[in-house]
C-alpha positions as CSV (number, residue, x, y, z in Angstrom):
1,V,40.5,103.2,167.2
2,S,40.5,101.5,163.8
3,G,43.2,103.0,161.6
4,T,45.5,103.8,164.4
5,D,49.2,102.9,164.3
6,V,50.8,102.2,167.7
7,D,54.6,102.3,168.5
8,Y,55.8,101.2,171.9
9,F,58.8,100.0,174.0
10,I,59.3,98.4,177.4
11,E,61.5,100.2,180.0
12,V,62.9,98.7,183.2
13,Q,64.0,101.2,185.8
14,Q,66.6,99.7,188.3
15,T,67.4,101.0,191.7
16,D,71.0,101.7,190.8
17,G,69.8,104.0,188.0
18,C,71.0,101.7,185.2
19,D,67.7,101.7,183.2
20,R,67.1,99.4,180.3
21,T,64.7,99.6,177.3
22,Y,63.5,96.9,174.9
23,P,64.0,97.1,172.1
24,A,67.1,99.3,172.1
25,P,66.7,103.1,172.6
26,G,65.3,104.7,169.5
27,D,63.6,101.5,168.3
28,F,60.0,100.5,168.8
29,F,57.5,97.6,168.5
30,S,54.6,98.6,166.2
31,F,51.1,97.4,165.4
32,H,48.2,98.6,163.4
33,V,44.6,98.7,164.6
34,G,42.2,97.7,161.9
35,P,41.0,94.8,159.7
36,D,43.6,92.3,158.4
37,L,43.9,92.6,154.6
38,V,47.0,90.5,154.2
39,A,46.6,87.2,152.5
40,P,48.7,84.1,153.4
41,V,52.0,83.5,151.5
42,I,52.4,80.1,149.8
43,D,55.9,78.9,149.0
44,H,55.6,75.8,146.8
45,T,58.1,74.1,144.4
46,Y,56.3,72.9,141.3
47,I,57.5,69.7,139.7
48,S,56.4,69.0,136.1
49,Q,57.3,65.3,136.1
50,L,57.3,62.7,138.7
51,G,58.8,59.2,138.3
52,E,56.6,56.2,139.0
53,N,59.1,55.1,141.7
54,Q,58.4,58.4,143.5
55,L,54.8,57.6,144.1
56,P,52.6,58.3,146.0
57,M,52.5,61.9,144.9
58,V,52.8,64.2,147.9
59,V,52.1,68.0,147.4
60,S,53.7,70.2,150.0
61,A,54.1,73.9,150.6
62,E,55.3,76.3,153.3
63,V,52.4,78.6,154.2
64,T,52.8,81.6,156.4
65,D,50.5,84.5,157.5
66,N,50.9,87.6,159.6
67,I,47.9,86.6,161.8
68,G,47.8,82.8,161.5
69,V,46.8,80.1,159.0
70,A,43.3,78.7,159.4
71,S,43.3,76.1,156.6
72,V,45.3,74.9,153.6
73,T,43.5,72.9,150.9
74,L,44.6,70.9,147.8
75,E,42.3,71.1,144.8
76,Y,43.2,68.4,142.2
77,Q,42.0,66.3,139.3
78,V,43.5,63.3,137.6
79,N,43.3,62.9,133.8
80,G,40.5,65.5,133.6
81,G,38.2,63.4,135.8
82,G,36.7,66.4,137.8
83,F,38.2,68.3,140.7
84,G,38.2,67.2,144.3
85,T,39.5,68.8,147.4
86,I,41.4,67.4,150.4
87,P,42.9,69.2,153.4
88,M,46.7,69.7,153.6
89,E,47.8,68.9,157.1
90,P,50.7,70.5,159.0
91,M,54.0,68.6,158.4
92,D,56.8,70.2,160.5
93,A,57.2,73.6,158.8
94,Y,55.1,72.6,155.8
95,Y,51.6,71.6,154.9
96,G,51.2,68.5,152.8
97,A,48.7,66.1,151.2
98,T,48.9,62.9,149.2
99,V,46.9,62.8,146.0
100,P,44.3,60.0,146.5
101,G,43.9,57.0,144.2
102,T,46.4,54.9,142.3
103,L,48.5,56.8,139.8
104,A,50.3,55.2,136.9
105,I,52.7,56.1,134.1
106,G,51.0,58.5,131.7
107,D,48.6,60.0,134.2
108,M,48.3,63.8,134.4
109,V,47.6,65.5,137.7
110,E,46.3,69.1,137.8
111,Y,46.3,70.9,141.1
112,R,46.4,74.1,143.0
113,I,46.9,75.1,146.7
114,I,44.4,77.3,148.5
115,A,45.3,78.9,151.9
116,T,43.0,80.9,154.2
117,D,44.1,82.9,157.1
118,S,42.5,83.0,160.6
119,S,41.5,86.7,160.5
120,S,37.9,87.8,160.5
121,S,38.4,88.8,156.8
122,S,39.3,85.2,155.9
123,N,41.9,86.4,153.4
124,Q,42.7,83.7,150.8
125,A,45.7,83.0,148.6
126,M,46.1,80.5,145.7
127,D,49.1,79.0,144.1
128,P,49.1,79.3,141.2
129,T,47.2,82.5,141.2
130,S,45.3,81.4,138.1
131,G,44.9,78.1,136.4
132,Y,46.5,74.9,137.7
133,Y,49.9,73.1,137.9
134,S,50.2,70.0,135.8
135,T,52.4,67.0,136.8
136,E,52.9,64.0,134.5
137,I,53.7,60.6,135.9
138,I,56.6,59.1,133.9
139,D,58.5,55.9,133.7
140,Q,62.0,57.3,134.2
141,L,63.0,60.1,136.5
142,P,64.4,63.0,134.5
143,A,67.7,63.3,136.5
144,I,69.8,62.1,139.3
145,V,72.5,64.2,141.0
146,I,75.3,62.0,142.3
147,N,77.3,63.9,145.0
148,L,80.4,61.7,145.4
149,D,82.7,64.4,146.7
150,G,80.4,66.0,149.3
151,G,80.9,69.5,147.9
152,S,78.4,72.3,147.3
153,S,78.0,72.1,143.5
154,A,75.5,69.2,143.8
155,A,73.0,71.4,145.7
156,A,73.5,74.1,143.1
157,I,72.8,71.7,140.3
158,Q,69.7,70.3,142.1
159,G,68.4,73.8,142.7
160,A,68.9,74.8,139.0
161,L,67.1,71.7,137.7
162,E,64.2,72.4,140.0
163,A,64.0,76.2,139.5
164,S,64.8,76.4,135.7
165,L,63.4,73.1,134.3
166,G,60.7,72.1,136.9
167,V,62.1,68.6,137.3
168,A,62.7,66.8,140.6
169,P,66.1,65.1,140.5
170,A,66.9,62.2,142.7
171,V,70.0,62.8,144.9
172,S,72.5,60.3,146.0
173,T,75.9,60.3,147.7
174,T,76.9,56.9,146.2
175,M,76.7,55.5,142.7
176,P,73.3,53.8,142.3
177,V,73.2,50.1,141.6
178,S,71.1,50.8,138.5
179,L,71.2,54.1,136.5
180,G,68.5,52.8,134.2
181,L,65.8,54.5,136.3
182,Y,67.0,57.9,135.1
183,Q,67.2,59.9,131.9
184,S,70.3,61.9,132.9
185,A,73.1,61.6,135.5
186,W,74.9,64.7,137.0
187,V,78.1,63.4,138.7
188,C,80.0,65.7,141.1
189,L,83.6,64.6,141.8
190,G,85.0,67.8,143.3
191,M,88.3,69.7,142.7
192,Y,91.7,68.1,142.4
193,G,93.5,68.0,145.8
194,A,90.4,69.3,147.7
195,G,88.6,66.2,148.8
196,N,87.8,65.1,145.3
197,H,86.5,61.6,144.5
198,T,88.2,59.3,142.0
199,L,85.8,57.0,140.2
200,S,86.3,53.3,140.9
201,G,86.3,50.8,138.1
202,A,82.8,49.7,139.0
203,E,81.6,53.3,139.0
204,G,83.2,54.0,135.7
205,D,81.7,50.9,134.2
206,A,78.2,51.8,135.5
207,L,78.5,55.3,133.8
208,A,79.8,53.8,130.6
209,A,76.9,51.3,130.4
210,F,74.4,54.1,131.2
211,M,75.7,56.2,128.3
212,D,76.0,53.2,125.9
213,A,72.3,52.6,126.6
214,G,71.4,56.2,125.6
215,G,71.6,57.9,129.0
216,R,72.9,61.4,129.2
217,A,75.7,62.3,131.6
218,Y,77.4,65.4,133.0
219,M,80.5,65.0,135.1
220,E,82.7,67.5,136.8
221,G,86.0,67.1,138.6
């Protein structure tokens, strides 16, 4: 009957009297009888700037639902040219879509993600819940995180840049041939005596040239 909550467990009775229940005694599986009113959950990392060398622009999100996901759609427009929609296809644990057309430096892409579940109610969720995200196509990438020691601080710096500033840093475990693609460099060298990395002459020269040209650098170690 609609509105009913059901708790249940499975019991196996053995001939030797050593019975078993699943889940453990005192615990139950549960379900509710009635219409599904739970909308999908969209987990998306928004990036405010995208370097030209990161094109094409791919929008991805993890979408989950208690019943199942029926469809995920990307609604977008470029430079205010009117909104279009394209399906976001499953990509491993994510849904993704490539923004159509040729993007160039200075373009502004506005978009949102719309997810619909597979219930009879067709519950829908949007990210953002109102308005649209805006991503600018730029010449230089805002940052690169250079993890030369293999430690954990690089991942923390990358996460902080994404979560706090909305920028997508490039990540490298070696010193790039050219740092001129980036506005800032975050260099992780580790702790003394704990697998730290010592800059080579060439690596030091590359950083010096980068800063002489106006680049901004953070270095730990």
